[in-house]
C-alpha positions as CSV (number, residue, x, y, z in Angstrom):
1,X,-8.0,-19.6,87.0
2,X,-10.5,-17.1,85.7
3,X,-9.8,-13.3,86.0
4,X,-12.2,-10.4,85.9
5,X,-10.5,-7.4,84.4
6,X,-11.9,-4.0,85.3
7,X,-10.8,-0.9,83.5
8,X,-11.9,2.2,85.4
9,X,-12.0,5.3,83.2
10,X,-13.2,8.8,83.5
11,X,-16.3,8.3,81.3
12,X,-16.8,4.5,81.4
13,X,-16.0,1.4,83.4
14,X,-15.3,-1.6,81.1
15,X,-15.1,-5.2,82.3
16,X,-14.2,-8.5,80.6
17,X,-13.6,-12.0,82.2
18,X,-11.5,-14.9,81.1
19,X,-13.4,-16.9,78.5
20,X,-15.8,-14.1,77.6
21,X,-15.7,-12.5,74.1
22,X,-17.8,-9.4,74.6
23,X,-16.9,-6.7,77.1
24,X,-19.5,-5.0,79.2
25,X,-19.5,-1.4,80.4
26,X,-21.4,1.4,82.3
27,X,-21.0,5.1,82.5
28,X,-18.7,6.5,85.3
29,X,-18.1,10.3,85.7
30,X,-17.3,12.8,88.5
31,X,-19.6,11.3,91.1
32,X,-18.6,7.6,90.8
33,X,-17.1,6.4,94.1
34,X,-15.1,3.1,94.7
35,X,-18.0,1.4,96.5
36,X,-20.5,2.3,93.7
37,X,-18.0,1.0,91.1
38,X,-17.7,-2.4,92.8
39,X,-21.4,-2.7,93.3
40,X,-22.2,-2.0,89.7
41,X,-19.4,-4.3,88.4
42,X,-20.6,-7.2,90.5
43,X,-24.2,-6.6,89.2
44,X,-23.0,-6.4,85.6
45,X,-20.9,-9.6,85.9
46,X,-23.3,-11.6,88.0
47,X,-23.6,-14.4,85.4
48,X,-19.8,-14.6,84.9
49,X,-17.5,-16.9,86.9
50,X,-14.2,-15.5,88.1
51,X,-11.7,-16.3,90.8
52,X,-9.7,-13.1,90.9
53,X,-10.1,-9.4,89.9
54,X,-7.7,-7.0,88.3
55,X,-8.6,-3.3,88.6
56,X,-7.0,-0.7,86.3
57,X,-7.1,2.5,88.4
58,X,-6.8,6.0,86.8
59,X,-4.1,7.3,89.1
60,X,-1.0,6.4,91.0
61,X,-1.0,3.0,92.8
62,X,1.5,1.8,95.4
63,X,1.5,-1.6,97.2
64,X,-1.8,-2.6,95.5
65,X,-3.6,0.5,96.7
66,X,-4.5,3.9,95.2
67,X,-2.4,6.7,96.8
68,X,-4.3,9.7,95.3
69,X,-8.0,10.3,94.4
70,X,-8.7,10.2,90.7
71,X,-9.0,13.5,88.8
72,X,-12.2,12.6,86.8
73,X,-14.1,10.5,89.4
74,X,-15.7,10.9,92.8
75,X,-14.0,10.5,96.2
76,X,-13.5,7.5,98.4
77,X,-10.9,5.5,96.4
78,X,-7.8,6.0,98.7
79,X,-8.0,3.4,101.5
80,X,-10.8,1.5,100.0
81,X,-10.6,-2.3,100.6
82,X,-11.2,-3.8,97.1
83,X,-10.6,-7.4,98.2
84,X,-13.3,-7.2,100.9
85,X,-15.7,-5.5,98.5
86,X,-15.2,-8.0,95.7
87,X,-14.8,-11.0,98.1
88,X,-11.9,-12.2,96.0
89,X,-8.2,-11.6,95.6
90,X,-7.7,-8.2,93.8
91,X,-4.7,-6.7,92.0
92,X,-4.9,-3.0,91.6
93,X,-2.6,-1.2,89.2
94,X,-2.4,2.0,87.2
95,X,-4.9,1.8,84.2
96,X,-2.3,2.9,81.7
97,X,0.2,0.4,83.0
98,X,-2.4,-2.4,82.6
99,X,-3.2,-1.3,79.1
100,X,0.5,-1.1,78.2
101,X,1.2,-4.5,79.6
102,X,-1.4,-5.9,77.4
103,X,0.3,-4.5,74.3
104,X,3.9,-5.2,75.4
105,X,6.0,-7.7,73.4
106,X,9.4,-7.1,74.9
107,X,12.3,-4.5,74.8
108,X,11.5,-0.9,75.6
109,X,8.1,0.7,75.1
110,X,6.6,4.1,75.8
111,X,2.8,3.8,76.0
112,X,0.5,6.8,75.6
113,X,-3.2,6.2,75.9
114,X,-5.7,8.8,74.7
115,X,-9.1,8.7,76.4
116,X,-10.7,10.9,79.0
117,X,-7.2,12.0,79.8
118,X,-3.7,11.0,78.8
119,X,-2.3,7.8,80.3
120,X,1.4,7.1,80.1
121,X,3.6,4.2,81.0
122,X,7.2,3.1,80.2
123,X,8.1,-0.6,80.1
124,X,11.8,-1.6,80.0
125,X,12.7,-5.3,79.7
126,X,9.5,-6.2,81.6
127,X,9.8,-3.6,84.3
128,X,6.7,-1.4,84.4
129,X,6.9,2.3,85.3
130,X,3.6,4.2,85.3
131,X,4.0,8.0,84.7
132,X,1.6,10.9,85.1
133,X,2.7,12.8,82.0
134,X,-0.8,14.0,81.3
135,X,-0.6,16.3,84.3
136,X,2.6,18.0,83.3
137,X,2.2,21.8,82.5
138,X,1.5,22.5,78.8
139,X,0.7,25.9,77.4
140,X,-2.2,27.4,79.5
141,X,-3.0,24.1,81.3
142,X,-1.8,20.5,81.3
143,X,-1.4,18.0,78.5
144,X,-4.8,16.4,79.3
145,X,-6.5,19.7,78.5
146,X,-5.3,19.4,74.9
147,X,-5.1,15.7,74.1
148,X,-7.8,14.2,76.3
149,X,-11.6,14.4,76.1
150,X,-11.5,17.9,77.5
151,X,-9.3,19.0,74.6
152,X,-11.6,17.4,72.1
153,X,-14.7,19.0,73.6
154,X,-13.1,22.5,74.0
155,X,-11.3,22.8,70.7
156,X,-13.4,20.6,68.4
157,X,-12.4,17.6,66.3
158,X,-10.9,19.6,63.4
159,X,-8.5,21.4,65.6
160,X,-7.9,18.4,67.8
161,X,-6.8,16.4,64.8
162,X,-4.7,19.1,63.3
163,X,-1.0,18.1,63.4
164,X,1.3,20.4,65.4
165,X,4.4,21.9,63.8
166,X,7.7,20.3,64.4
167,X,8.8,22.8,67.0
168,X,5.7,22.3,69.2
169,X,6.0,18.5,69.0
170,X,9.7,18.8,69.9
171,X,9.0,21.0,73.0
172,X,6.2,18.7,74.2
173,X,8.3,15.6,73.9
174,X,11.3,17.2,75.5
175,X,9.1,18.1,78.5
176,X,8.0,14.5,78.8
177,X,11.5,13.2,78.5
178,X,12.8,15.7,81.1
179,X,10.8,13.9,83.7
180,X,12.5,10.6,82.9
181,X,16.0,12.0,82.9
182,X,15.5,13.9,86.2
183,X,14.2,10.7,87.8
184,X,17.2,8.8,86.5
185,X,19.7,11.4,87.8
186,X,17.9,11.5,91.2
187,X,18.0,7.7,91.6
188,X,21.7,7.6,90.6
189,X,22.4,10.1,93.4
190,X,20.4,8.1,95.9
191,X,22.3,5.0,94.9
192,X,25.6,6.8,95.5
193,X,24.4,8.0,99.0
194,X,23.2,4.5,99.9
195,X,26.6,3.2,98.8
196,X,28.4,5.6,101.1
197,X,26.2,4.7,104.0
198,X,26.8,1.0,103.3
199,X,30.6,1.6,103.4
200,X,30.2,3.6,106.6
201,X,28.1,1.0,108.3
202,X,30.5,-1.8,107.3
203,X,33.5,0.2,108.6
204,X,31.8,0.7,112.0
205,X,31.0,-3.0,112.3
206,X,34.5,-4.1,111.4
207,X,35.9,-1.6,114.0
208,X,33.6,-2.8,116.7
209,X,34.0,-6.5,115.9
210,X,37.4,-6.5,117.6
211,X,35.9,-5.2,120.9
212,X,32.7,-7.2,121.0
213,X,29.8,-6.1,123.2
214,X,26.1,-5.6,123.1
215,X,26.3,-3.0,120.3
216,X,27.8,-5.5,117.8
217,X,24.5,-7.0,116.6
218,X,22.8,-3.7,115.8
219,X,25.9,-2.6,113.8
220,X,25.9,-5.9,111.9
221,X,22.2,-5.5,111.1
222,X,22.8,-2.0,109.9
223,X,25.8,-3.1,107.8
224,X,23.7,-5.9,106.2
225,X,20.7,-3.6,105.6
226,X,22.7,-0.9,103.8
227,X,24.6,-3.4,101.7
228,X,21.3,-4.8,100.4
229,X,19.8,-1.4,100.1
230,X,22.8,-0.1,98.2
231,X,22.7,-2.9,95.7
232,X,18.9,-2.5,95.2
233,X,19.1,1.2,94.5
234,X,22.1,0.7,92.2
235,X,20.1,-1.7,90.1
236,X,17.1,0.6,90.0
237,X,19.2,3.6,89.2
238,X,20.9,1.9,86.3
239,X,17.5,0.7,84.9
240,X,16.2,4.3,85.2
241,X,19.2,5.6,83.2
242,X,18.6,3.0,80.5
243,X,14.9,3.9,80.5
244,X,15.4,7.6,80.0
245,X,17.9,7.1,77.2
246,X,15.7,4.5,75.6
247,X,12.8,6.8,75.5
248,X,15.0,9.6,74.1
249,X,16.1,7.3,71.2
250,X,12.5,6.1,70.5
251,X,11.2,9.6,70.4
252,X,14.1,10.6,68.1
253,X,13.2,7.9,65.6
254,X,9.6,9.1,65.6
255,X,10.5,12.8,65.2
256,X,12.7,12.0,62.3
257,X,10.2,9.7,60.7
258,X,12.6,6.8,60.9
259,X,11.6,3.1,61.2
260,X,12.3,1.6,64.6
261,X,15.6,-0.2,64.9
262,X,17.3,-2.0,67.8
263,X,20.0,0.0,69.6
264,X,22.6,-0.6,72.4
265,X,22.3,1.9,75.3
266,X,24.9,0.3,77.6
267,X,27.7,2.8,76.9
268,X,25.5,5.9,77.2
269,X,23.7,4.5,80.2
270,X,27.0,4.0,81.9
271,X,27.9,7.6,81.2
272,X,24.7,8.9,82.6
273,X,24.7,6.6,85.6
274,X,28.3,7.2,86.7
275,X,28.2,10.9,85.8
276,X,25.2,11.5,87.9
277,X,26.6,9.4,90.8
278,X,29.7,11.6,90.9
279,X,27.8,14.9,91.2
């Protein structure tokens, strides 16, 4: 199976197909729409053979579709049918997540990609979680205003390369980590709520089972649904707790200038998970 990989960026669109050694690219920019992108990619790859297409999209993606228009490109991406346009099966994912996956070797990894903006993704034991850290508030704007192409253009290469003091670095990293911790706590609470609803649904079903009647089946369906939903949210919440704590440890190593070393988060993840669930 041959795959055409398409990396859609704010300044360039880059493509490479299975078996090819040299990538090809063309300029993008604030007027590039999804339809134009597909047309130019197909023209650029007209002498390549490929069975499937993977698109790295510079924005949030859900169920294989962009859910928000990109910040640095033209309109028309949300709701666009990529499979019909490419006439092949297409997998769309966040561009930073696609780049992170290509560099991932296992364990826990926080990926930060500097380009037109700031791409960010966390991967924990093979589970990919794209993040939009580049759009978090920072100083008089957002992170992308300082570490992306806009920052380089506005402040110049000398200032852009100048290292920040330890206090500024710490504040920036804490802001990024806060997002992960808040997400973990929220998911823990949602898991607890789902567990309570599961218990309630099961109790209603057991009570009604003795009486029988037409309402029995709906109660059984509700009980089964919330049992599965509770288990799913429980697993996701625990993974989020480990993810937040893993990122905190990794950043701590970097801030202290220490070499990476393996660590066991189970006990601390347990504390965060069960502590948040009880609130």
